[in-house]
One Martini backbone bead per residue (centre of mass of N, CA, C, O) as a GRO file, in nm:
protein
  456
    1MET     BB    1  -1.183   0.369  -1.679
    2PRO     BB    2  -1.407   0.550  -1.550
    3SER     BB    3  -1.500   0.818  -1.412
    4ARG     BB    4  -1.493   0.902  -1.054
    5THR     BB    5  -1.667   1.008  -0.786
    6ALA     BB    6  -1.761   1.045  -0.466
    7SER     BB    7  -2.060   0.951  -0.521
    8ASP     BB    8  -1.960   0.649  -0.610
    9SER     BB    9  -1.866   0.621  -0.320
   10PRO     BB   10  -1.848   0.519  -0.021
   11ASP     BB   11  -1.922   0.620   0.292
   12ASN     BB   12  -1.635   0.717   0.508
   13ALA     BB   13  -1.570   0.884   0.787
   14SER     BB   14  -1.274   0.788   0.855
   15ASP     BB   15  -1.145   0.911   0.595
   16GLY     BB   16  -1.230   1.223   0.524
   17VAL     BB   17  -1.244   1.296   0.222
   18SER     BB   18  -1.269   1.578   0.039
   19GLU     BB   19  -1.497   1.682  -0.243
   20ASN     BB   20  -1.562   2.009  -0.146
   21ALA     BB   21  -1.354   2.197  -0.238
   22SER     BB   22  -1.236   2.483  -0.288
   23ASP     BB   23  -1.092   2.672  -0.534
   24ASN     BB   24  -0.841   2.754  -0.318
   25ALA     BB   25  -0.749   2.484  -0.277
   26THR     BB   26  -0.557   2.238  -0.249
   27ARG     BB   27  -0.393   2.054  -0.509
   28ILE     BB   28  -0.415   1.692  -0.544
   29ALA     BB   29  -0.217   1.428  -0.667
   30VAL     BB   30  -0.278   1.070  -0.687
   31LEU     BB   31  -0.045   0.819  -0.751
   32ALA     BB   32  -0.156   0.481  -0.818
   33ASP     BB   33  -0.093   0.099  -0.838
   34SER     BB   34  -0.307   0.026  -0.603
   35ASP     BB   35  -0.524  -0.019  -0.353
   36THR     BB   36  -0.330   0.032  -0.111
   37ARG     BB   37  -0.194   0.288  -0.234
   38TRP     BB   38  -0.448   0.455  -0.255
   39LYS     BB   39  -0.514   0.464   0.039
   40TRP     BB   40  -0.254   0.594   0.137
   41GLY     BB   41  -0.244   0.844  -0.052
   42ALA     BB   42  -0.521   0.975   0.013
   43LEU     BB   43  -0.487   0.991   0.325
   44THR     BB   44  -0.229   1.153   0.319
   45ALA     BB   45  -0.339   1.400   0.176
   46HIS     BB   46  -0.540   1.471   0.402
   47ARG     BB   47  -0.332   1.498   0.637
   48ILE     BB   48  -0.139   1.727   0.494
   49ALA     BB   49  -0.429   1.861   0.352
   50PRO     BB   50  -0.685   1.980   0.473
   51GLY     BB   51  -0.937   2.037   0.224
   52ALA     BB   52  -0.845   1.920  -0.022
   53ARG     BB   53  -0.810   1.850  -0.353
   54ILE     BB   54  -0.864   1.513  -0.478
   55ASP     BB   55  -0.689   1.335  -0.734
   56GLY     BB   56  -0.722   1.026  -0.890
   57LEU     BB   57  -0.443   0.824  -1.022
   58LEU     BB   58  -0.446   0.525  -1.199
   59LEU     BB   59  -0.213   0.305  -1.273
   60ARG     BB   60  -0.151   0.128  -1.542
   61GLY     BB   61  -0.177  -0.231  -1.470
   62ARG     BB   62  -0.174  -0.528  -1.299
   63ALA     BB   63  -0.290  -0.355  -1.017
   64THR     BB   64  -0.533  -0.229  -1.105
   65PRO     BB   65  -0.809  -0.140  -0.965
   66THR     BB   66  -1.114  -0.225  -0.905
   67ALA     BB   67  -1.425  -0.131  -0.824
   68ARG     BB   68  -1.443  -0.318  -0.578
   69GLN     BB   69  -1.179  -0.234  -0.441
   70LEU     BB   70  -1.251   0.065  -0.411
   71ASP     BB   71  -1.501   0.023  -0.237
   72GLU     BB   72  -1.352  -0.125  -0.005
   73VAL     BB   73  -1.166   0.105   0.072
   74GLY     BB   74  -1.347   0.391   0.085
   75VAL     BB   75  -1.210   0.628  -0.075
   76ARG     BB   76  -1.240   0.958  -0.142
   77ALA     BB   77  -1.290   1.176  -0.437
   78ALA     BB   78  -1.325   1.405  -0.684
   79SER     BB   79  -1.143   1.205  -0.859
   80LEU     BB   80  -1.128   0.891  -1.073
   81ARG     BB   81  -0.859   0.755  -1.275
   82GLU     BB   82  -0.704   0.624  -1.557
   83VAL     BB   83  -0.345   0.599  -1.623
   84THR     BB   84  -0.058   0.673  -1.760
   85ALA     BB   85   0.253   0.782  -1.727
   86ALA     BB   86   0.234   0.985  -1.961
   87GLU     BB   87  -0.027   1.125  -1.873
   88PHE     BB   88   0.073   1.225  -1.605
   89LEU     BB   89   0.310   1.403  -1.711
   90ARG     BB   90   0.129   1.591  -1.883
   91GLU     BB   91  -0.052   1.690  -1.627
   92ALA     BB   92   0.202   1.771  -1.436
   93ASP     BB   93   0.199   2.072  -1.415
   94ARG     BB   94   0.270   2.366  -1.269
   95ASP     BB   95  -0.068   2.439  -1.240
   96ALA     BB   96  -0.232   2.174  -1.172
   97TYR     BB   97  -0.058   2.125  -0.902
   98ASP     BB   98   0.068   2.143  -0.570
   99VAL     BB   99   0.049   1.826  -0.521
  100VAL     BB  100   0.238   1.511  -0.533
  101VAL     BB  101   0.145   1.172  -0.482
  102LEU     BB  102   0.366   0.890  -0.470
  103SER     BB  103   0.188   0.572  -0.474
  104CYS     BB  104   0.444   0.358  -0.535
  105VAL     BB  105   0.666   0.189  -0.657
  106GLY     BB  106   0.992   0.268  -0.660
  107GLY     BB  107   1.045   0.275  -0.971
  108THR     BB  108   0.810   0.469  -1.033
  109VAL     BB  109   0.899   0.703  -0.865
  110GLN     BB  110   1.168   0.752  -1.010
  111ALA     BB  111   1.050   0.799  -1.294
  112MET     BB  112   0.865   1.040  -1.217
  113LEU     BB  113   1.088   1.227  -1.117
  114HIS     BB  114   1.239   1.239  -1.389
  115GLY     BB  115   0.999   1.330  -1.559
  116LEU     BB  116   0.945   1.592  -1.401
  117SER     BB  117   1.224   1.716  -1.430
  118HIS     BB  118   1.216   1.738  -1.739
  119ARG     BB  119   0.943   1.897  -1.768
  120LEU     BB  120   1.006   2.138  -1.540
  121GLY     BB  121   1.296   2.166  -1.478
  122GLY     BB  122   1.411   2.391  -1.293
  123SER     BB  123   1.380   2.634  -1.113
  124GLY     BB  124   1.053   2.682  -0.961
  125ARG     BB  125   0.741   2.619  -1.037
  126ARG     BB  126   0.606   2.338  -0.852
  127PRO     BB  127   0.530   2.054  -0.730
  128VAL     BB  128   0.497   1.883  -0.450
  129THR     BB  129   0.672   1.596  -0.343
  130VAL     BB  130   0.532   1.275  -0.234
  131THR     BB  131   0.632   0.994  -0.024
  132GLY     BB  132   0.628   0.625   0.056
  133TYR     BB  133   0.473   0.385   0.274
  134VAL     BB  134   0.210   0.140   0.339
  135GLY     BB  135   0.412   0.004   0.563
  136VAL     BB  136   0.613  -0.230   0.631
  137VAL     BB  137   0.976  -0.222   0.639
  138TYR     BB  138   1.144  -0.546   0.563
  139GLU     BB  139   1.263  -0.480   0.270
  140LYS     BB  140   1.463  -0.318   0.064
  141LEU     BB  141   1.559  -0.052   0.196
  142ALA     BB  142   1.772   0.084   0.013
  143ASP     BB  143   1.634   0.053  -0.258
  144GLY     BB  144   1.361   0.194  -0.195
  145LEU     BB  145   1.478   0.467  -0.094
  146LEU     BB  146   1.649   0.550  -0.347
  147LEU     BB  147   1.393   0.549  -0.535
  148ARG     BB  148   1.267   0.800  -0.351
  149HIS     BB  149   1.472   0.989  -0.408
  150GLY     BB  150   1.376   1.349  -0.463
  151ALA     BB  151   1.168   1.400  -0.287
  152ASP     BB  152   1.055   1.639  -0.071
  153VAL     BB  153   0.885   1.395   0.068
  154VAL     BB  154   0.966   1.134   0.310
  155LEU     BB  155   0.772   0.912   0.464
  156ALA     BB  156   0.761   0.806   0.805
  157ASN     BB  157   0.575   0.577   1.017
  158SER     BB  158   0.822   0.622   1.225
  159ALA     BB  159   1.089   0.654   1.424
  160HIS     BB  160   1.231   0.403   1.323
  161ASP     BB  161   1.220   0.478   1.020
  162ALA     BB  162   1.353   0.757   1.024
  163GLU     BB  163   1.631   0.658   1.113
  164ARG     BB  164   1.681   0.464   0.878
  165PHE     BB  165   1.649   0.659   0.641
  166ARG     BB  166   1.873   0.860   0.717
  167ALA     BB  167   2.105   0.656   0.723
  168VAL     BB  168   2.098   0.584   0.425
  169TYR     BB  169   2.136   0.862   0.298
  170GLU     BB  170   2.396   0.941   0.454
  171GLY     BB  171   2.563   0.681   0.364
  172VAL     BB  172   2.556   0.799   0.041
  173GLY     BB  173   2.536   1.126   0.038
  174ALA     BB  174   2.242   1.205   0.084
  175ASP     BB  175   1.972   1.385   0.125
  176ALA     BB  176   1.768   1.388   0.447
  177GLY     BB  177   1.554   1.635   0.463
  178GLY     BB  178   1.280   1.478   0.357
  179VAL     BB  179   1.250   1.334   0.616
  180VAL     BB  180   0.932   1.242   0.774
  181GLU     BB  181   0.758   1.202   1.053
  182CYS     BB  182   0.479   0.980   1.119
  183ALA     BB  183   0.203   0.784   1.005
  184LEU     BB  184  -0.035   0.589   0.946
  185PRO     BB  185  -0.333   0.706   0.790
  186PHE     BB  186  -0.539   0.440   0.876
  187LEU     BB  187  -0.560   0.489   1.157
  188GLY     BB  188  -0.815   0.375   1.396
  189GLY     BB  189  -1.084   0.365   1.576
  190GLU     BB  190  -1.203   0.182   1.819
  191PRO     BB  191  -1.137   0.075   2.104
  192TYR     BB  192  -1.099  -0.211   2.263
  193ARG     BB  193  -1.394  -0.422   2.340
  194GLU     BB  194  -1.541  -0.657   2.491
  195SER     BB  195  -1.821  -0.864   2.383
  196ASP     BB  196  -2.152  -1.010   2.465
  197GLU     BB  197  -2.314  -0.969   2.169
  198ARG     BB  198  -2.089  -1.165   2.055
  199PRO     BB  199  -1.877  -1.358   1.928
  200TYR     BB  200  -1.578  -1.467   1.950
  201THR     BB  201  -1.325  -1.312   1.737
  202VAL     BB  202  -1.123  -1.449   1.479
  203VAL     BB  203  -0.865  -1.301   1.271
  204PHE     BB  204  -0.731  -1.395   0.955
  205ALA     BB  205  -0.481  -1.213   0.798
  206VAL     BB  206  -0.404  -1.217   0.482
  207GLN     BB  207  -0.165  -1.267   0.212
  208PRO     BB  208  -0.067  -1.276  -0.118
  209SER     BB  209   0.276  -1.353  -0.065
  210VAL     BB  210   0.240  -1.442   0.251
  211PRO     BB  211   0.303  -1.703   0.185
  212ALA     BB  212   0.383  -1.867  -0.123
  213SER     BB  213   0.323  -2.152  -0.077
  214ARG     BB  214   0.088  -2.391  -0.083
  215ALA     BB  215   0.161  -2.549   0.175
  216ASP     BB  216   0.165  -2.305   0.371
  217ARG     BB  217  -0.125  -2.205   0.315
  218GLU     BB  218  -0.269  -2.466   0.390
  219TYR     BB  219  -0.172  -2.476   0.677
  220LEU     BB  220  -0.297  -2.210   0.782
  221LEU     BB  221  -0.589  -2.284   0.709
  222ARG     BB  222  -0.608  -2.541   0.880
  223ARG     BB  223  -0.553  -2.396   1.152
  224ALA     BB  224  -0.797  -2.214   1.146
  225ALA     BB  225  -1.001  -2.445   1.133
  226GLY     BB  226  -0.900  -2.588   1.390
  227HIS     BB  227  -0.969  -2.359   1.584
  228ALA     BB  228  -1.273  -2.373   1.535
  229ARG     BB  229  -1.308  -2.667   1.637
  230ARG     BB  230  -1.186  -2.615   1.931
  231HIS     BB  231  -1.387  -2.337   1.914
  232PRO     BB  232  -1.724  -2.331   1.879
  233ASP     BB  233  -1.771  -2.037   2.023
  234ARG     BB  234  -1.619  -1.932   1.785
  235GLU     BB  235  -1.519  -1.694   1.536
  236VAL     BB  236  -1.369  -1.752   1.210
  237LEU     BB  237  -1.189  -1.521   1.008
  238VAL     BB  238  -1.097  -1.494   0.664
  239LYS     BB  239  -0.915  -1.229   0.547
  240LEU     BB  240  -0.943  -1.094   0.233
  241ARG     BB  241  -0.812  -0.903  -0.039
  242SER     BB  242  -0.904  -1.084  -0.295
  243ARG     BB  243  -1.018  -1.191  -0.585
  244PRO     BB  244  -1.013  -1.387  -0.831
  245GLY     BB  245  -0.812  -1.192  -1.070
  246GLU     BB  246  -0.707  -1.008  -0.866
  247HIS     BB  247  -0.497  -0.730  -0.774
  248THR     BB  248  -0.241  -0.616  -0.581
  249THR     BB  249   0.059  -0.536  -0.477
  250HIS     BB  250   0.055  -0.849  -0.489
  251ILE     BB  251   0.090  -1.162  -0.599
  252GLU     BB  252  -0.164  -1.428  -0.624
  253GLU     BB  253  -0.120  -1.774  -0.680
  254GLN     BB  254  -0.276  -1.885  -0.395
  255PRO     BB  255  -0.580  -1.879  -0.332
  256TYR     BB  256  -0.781  -1.932  -0.058
  257GLN     BB  257  -1.041  -2.010  -0.201
  258LYS     BB  258  -0.919  -2.269  -0.334
  259LEU     BB  259  -0.808  -2.404  -0.079
  260ALA     BB  260  -1.079  -2.432   0.074
  261ALA     BB  261  -1.208  -2.635  -0.139
  262ARG     BB  262  -0.982  -2.873  -0.045
  263ILE     BB  263  -1.091  -2.923   0.222
  264PRO     BB  264  -1.175  -3.170   0.410
  265GLY     BB  265  -1.515  -3.099   0.463
  266GLY     BB  266  -1.442  -2.823   0.498
  267LEU     BB  267  -1.546  -2.567   0.659
  268PRO     BB  268  -1.654  -2.476   0.934
  269ASP     BB  269  -1.927  -2.298   1.042
  270ASN     BB  270  -1.716  -2.099   1.223
  271CYS     BB  271  -1.575  -2.070   0.926
  272ARG     BB  272  -1.486  -1.786   0.715
  273LEU     BB  273  -1.495  -1.595   0.434
  274VAL     BB  274  -1.381  -1.249   0.395
  275TYR     BB  275  -1.452  -0.921   0.328
  276GLY     BB  276  -1.359  -0.585   0.335
  277HIS     BB  277  -1.314  -0.348   0.552
  278MET     BB  278  -1.081  -0.353   0.793
  279GLY     BB  279  -1.215  -0.170   1.005
  280GLU     BB  280  -1.483  -0.334   1.022
  281VAL     BB  281  -1.355  -0.599   1.111
  282LEU     BB  282  -1.219  -0.483   1.375
  283ASP     BB  283  -1.487  -0.413   1.527
  284ARG     BB  284  -1.514  -0.761   1.566
  285THR     BB  285  -1.234  -0.805   1.712
  286ASP     BB  286  -1.036  -1.016   1.952
  287LEU     BB  287  -0.832  -1.162   1.735
  288LEU     BB  288  -0.531  -1.111   1.563
  289VAL     BB  289  -0.408  -1.294   1.273
  290THR     BB  290  -0.068  -1.323   1.140
  291VAL     BB  291   0.232  -1.287   0.978
  292SER     BB  292   0.273  -0.947   0.847
  293SER     BB  293   0.050  -0.757   0.843
  294THR     BB  294  -0.069  -0.433   0.860
  295ALA     BB  295  -0.312  -0.514   1.037
  296ALA     BB  296  -0.147  -0.531   1.300
  297LEU     BB  297  -0.121  -0.222   1.338
  298GLU     BB  298  -0.420  -0.159   1.354
  299SER     BB  299  -0.474  -0.342   1.596
  300LEU     BB  300  -0.270  -0.218   1.798
  301HIS     BB  301  -0.392   0.069   1.799
  302ARG     BB  302  -0.665  -0.050   1.941
  303GLY     BB  303  -0.583  -0.299   2.145
  304ILE     BB  304  -0.572  -0.566   2.001
  305PRO     BB  305  -0.514  -0.874   2.008
  306THR     BB  306  -0.191  -0.989   1.868
  307ALA     BB  307  -0.079  -1.231   1.619
  308VAL     BB  308   0.243  -1.348   1.518
  309LEU     BB  309   0.346  -1.596   1.331
  310THR     BB  310   0.581  -1.894   1.385
  311ASP     BB  311   0.534  -2.164   1.227
  312LEU     BB  312   0.743  -2.070   0.972
  313GLY     BB  313   0.899  -1.879   1.124
  314VAL     BB  314   1.155  -1.626   1.177
  315ARG     BB  315   1.157  -1.430   0.879
  316GLU     BB  316   1.238  -1.218   0.631
  317ALA     BB  317   1.051  -1.343   0.407
  318LEU     BB  318   0.789  -1.286   0.599
  319GLY     BB  319   0.827  -1.024   0.810
  320ASN     BB  320   0.816  -1.116   1.126
  321HIS     BB  321   1.086  -0.988   1.229
  322HIS     BB  322   0.967  -0.703   1.292
  323PHE     BB  323   0.826  -0.831   1.576
  324VAL     BB  324   1.062  -0.823   1.739
  325GLY     BB  325   0.969  -0.726   2.072
  326SER     BB  326   0.639  -0.704   2.079
  327GLY     BB  327   0.481  -0.974   2.204
  328CYS     BB  328   0.327  -1.129   1.934
  329LEU     BB  329   0.459  -1.391   1.920
  330ALA     BB  330   0.301  -1.691   1.775
  331SER     BB  331   0.121  -1.989   1.776
  332TRP     BB  332  -0.134  -2.197   1.716
  333ASP     BB  333  -0.095  -2.369   1.966
  334GLN     BB  334  -0.113  -2.131   2.166
  335LEU     BB  335  -0.392  -2.032   2.076
  336ASP     BB  336  -0.545  -2.296   2.132
  337SER     BB  337  -0.459  -2.266   2.454
  338GLY     BB  338  -0.525  -1.930   2.506
  339LEU     BB  339  -0.343  -1.726   2.402
  340LEU     BB  340  -0.271  -1.367   2.473
  341PRO     BB  341  -0.117  -1.134   2.340
  342LYS     BB  342   0.117  -0.875   2.463
  343ALA     BB  343   0.206  -0.573   2.398
  344ASP     BB  344   0.471  -0.364   2.378
  345PRO     BB  345   0.470  -0.028   2.441
  346GLU     BB  346   0.749   0.058   2.333
  347TRP     BB  347   0.722  -0.068   2.055
  348THR     BB  348   0.462   0.074   1.958
  349ALA     BB  349   0.571   0.361   1.985
  350ARG     BB  350   0.806   0.323   1.772
  351GLN     BB  351   0.575   0.239   1.544
  352GLY     BB  352   0.316   0.440   1.566
  353VAL     BB  353   0.061   0.257   1.741
  354ALA     BB  354  -0.012   0.418   1.986
  355ALA     BB  355  -0.311   0.465   2.188
  356ASP     BB  356  -0.225   0.793   2.334
  357GLY     BB  357  -0.276   1.065   2.136
  358PHE     BB  358  -0.041   1.105   1.928
  359TYR     BB  359  -0.184   1.075   1.648
  360GLU     BB  360  -0.302   1.364   1.615
  361ALA     BB  361   0.021   1.474   1.581
  362ALA     BB  362   0.173   1.297   1.354
  363PHE     BB  363   0.127   1.528   1.101
  364ASP     BB  364   0.255   1.805   1.167
  365ALA     BB  365   0.532   1.794   1.022
  366ALA     BB  366   0.419   1.743   0.737
  367ARG     BB  367   0.244   1.995   0.717
  368GLU     BB  368   0.474   2.198   0.758
  369ARG     BB  369   0.647   2.113   0.520
  370VAL     BB  370   0.439   2.161   0.294
  371ALA     BB  371   0.368   2.457   0.363
  372ASP     BB  372   0.652   2.567   0.321
  373LEU     BB  373   0.681   2.486   0.022
  374LEU     BB  374   0.423   2.637  -0.083
  375ALA     BB  375   0.530   2.931   0.013
  376ARG     BB  376   0.727   2.925  -0.200
  377PRO     BB  377   0.814   3.076  -0.499
  378ALA     BB  378   1.037   2.842  -0.517
  379LEU     BB  379   1.187   2.542  -0.639
  380PRO     BB  380   1.398   2.318  -0.666
  381PRO     BB  381   1.523   2.082  -0.824
  382ILE     BB  382   1.491   1.762  -0.910
  383THR     BB  383   1.726   1.538  -0.710
  384PRO     BB  384   1.819   1.247  -0.745
  385TYR     BB  385   2.050   1.013  -0.669
  386TYR     BB  386   1.980   0.888  -0.931
  387THR     BB  387   2.203   0.875  -1.204
  388LEU     BB  388   2.425   0.858  -1.470
  389ALA     BB  389   2.660   0.871  -1.251
  390THR     BB  390   2.558   0.666  -1.010
  391ALA     BB  391   2.350   0.468  -1.221
  392PRO     BB  392   2.414   0.360  -1.535
  393GLY     BB  393   2.309   0.039  -1.494
  394TYR     BB  394   2.001   0.113  -1.373
  395LEU     BB  395   1.825   0.361  -1.455
  396PRO     BB  396   1.748   0.314  -1.758
  397GLY     BB  397   1.563   0.066  -1.703
  398ILE     BB  398   1.353   0.209  -1.531
  399LEU     BB  399   1.270   0.421  -1.743
  400ALA     BB  400   1.195   0.230  -1.980
  401ARG     BB  401   0.945   0.093  -1.834
  402HIS     BB  402   0.808   0.411  -1.861
  403GLY     BB  403   0.892   0.557  -2.144
  404LEU     BB  404   1.195   0.650  -2.086
  405ASP     BB  405   1.474   0.806  -2.110
  406PRO     BB  406   1.775   0.874  -1.951
  407SER     BB  407   1.661   1.189  -1.909
  408GLY     BB  408   1.322   1.160  -1.883
  409ALA     BB  409   1.223   1.141  -2.158
  410PRO     BB  410   1.031   1.067  -2.399
  411ARG     BB  411   1.024   0.835  -2.618
  412ALA     BB  412   1.070   0.798  -2.932
  413GLY     BB  413   0.749   0.708  -3.063
  414GLY     BB  414   0.592   0.720  -2.820
  415GLU     BB  415   0.303   0.779  -2.630
  416ALA     BB  416   0.432   1.022  -2.465
  417GLY     BB  417   0.426   1.240  -2.712
  418ARG     BB  418   0.106   1.171  -2.755
  419PRO     BB  419  -0.210   1.178  -2.803
  420ALA     BB  420  -0.473   0.976  -2.838
  421SER     BB  421  -0.703   0.860  -3.019
  422GLY     BB  422  -1.007   0.725  -3.002
  423LEU     BB  423  -0.933   0.464  -3.154
  424ARG     BB  424  -0.668   0.405  -3.011
  425ARG     BB  425  -0.791   0.381  -2.728
  426ALA     BB  426  -0.983   0.145  -2.788
  427VAL     BB  427  -0.773  -0.059  -2.885
  428ARG     BB  428  -0.590  -0.044  -2.636
  429ALA     BB  429  -0.801  -0.138  -2.431
  430ALA     BB  430  -0.853  -0.418  -2.554
  431VAL     BB  431  -0.563  -0.518  -2.540
  432ARG     BB  432  -0.522  -0.477  -2.239
  433ASP     BB  433  -0.744  -0.668  -2.136
  434ALA     BB  434  -0.630  -0.920  -2.270
  435ALA     BB  435  -0.350  -0.911  -2.139
  436ARG     BB  436  -0.446  -0.920  -1.846
  437GLY     BB  437  -0.583  -1.196  -1.866
  438ALA     BB  438  -0.329  -1.353  -1.953
  439TYR     BB  439  -0.157  -1.285  -1.710
  440ARG     BB  440  -0.339  -1.407  -1.490
  441HIS     BB  441  -0.336  -1.691  -1.604
  442GLY     BB  442  -0.031  -1.731  -1.584
  443VAL     BB  443   0.000  -1.683  -1.276
  444GLN     BB  444  -0.246  -1.885  -1.168
  445ARG     BB  445  -0.190  -2.143  -1.370
  446VAL     BB  446   0.085  -2.192  -1.520
  447ALA     BB  447   0.316  -2.138  -1.316
  448PRO     BB  448   0.245  -2.357  -1.100
  449VAL     BB  449   0.276  -2.598  -1.294
  450ILE     BB  450   0.572  -2.556  -1.368
  451ARG     BB  451   0.681  -2.581  -1.078
  452ARG     BB  452   0.577  -2.868  -1.023
  453MET     BB  453   0.734  -3.001  -1.255
  454GLY     BB  454   1.020  -2.911  -1.142
  455GLU     BB  455   0.978  -3.101  -0.870
  456LEU     BB  456   0.986  -3.402  -1.000
   0.00000   0.00000   0.00000
């Protein structure tokens, strides 16, 4: 992927990431492994250090965002380019960046912390490390948190999350001092007001991996289309995350685009598939419907009526159990009959999405924590909870997947040890593109066929 600057990306005032930082501004590197994590990481960087220079480093892998996905996210940066884990570790030198935001899956965060620890050594000058979650934490709480331990700052998106995070760290005897309460960085937009100038609009915000089965996804799409038929005066938008062949944080094996083409008679005229920036879609939304998408939190923050579907049950596997007590749980039958869920204000306040003025101060503690660390002449060594003493059967495998040996050093003979020549880079890029295409074909075409055969 060629380097891209802020001028290549669409201007989105709500994102507010400055690309014209002065020479003495804080320098932040955001390492992200998908479009949603790039959005979270870049906006978090802006929130914790306003006016900083932000360089985006997109980790090469199955979910590396395409140019279209980056444009749809709409977050600007001073530079934006694709790197390997090894290239990132080579560049994250003592004086290259003041802050490193690790906006990746937990295993990658852990590997990068160990890689940085090995490269930067003991106490001394080094970048402040920041990590967190892109949305609702509804599964693998202990696993994901311990994989993020060792960062100087572990951001919790609500008071509810902060309490849970500290409890996990303290429960295993790990330092919980790095947990800092904040909020999701992409909340915002105008408060909801019903408009007479456009049709009443229902938005079904889909997710790549929830639910997973074709039957469940077809069911939800049929119900959305059925709602449009029952309410011809309404507009029903099915908000998609990615186009076929693209990946986001999770793999989408049954794209709604293909399922829509199989609906008998097609979608009604007042029901259509849409892409685009979620904030812009919410600008015209009167009712947000989802299974458990983070879009529900964005919607609730604006005061938009929000329904979290119960049609497939309230289950941990779906993530909608997180919304128990929210007042938002509802079925398509209830929505067809005119129900408008009303969120419980105490629940939304605990989740950090109450639109009551608190949001403006939600990042004060994180800014203070980062500023305090930056002001210190030296920082202690990076010390994750997982080591060869605490997790000898787990940690080496995590590090090996990112080209590191058990000590966090680049594996001997691997590409982590040396820069590639121009020819090697060109060959590697061609092989990578071919492999990525084969992987996507296997995920979207071959794997579903094999599963169906296994069910016969």
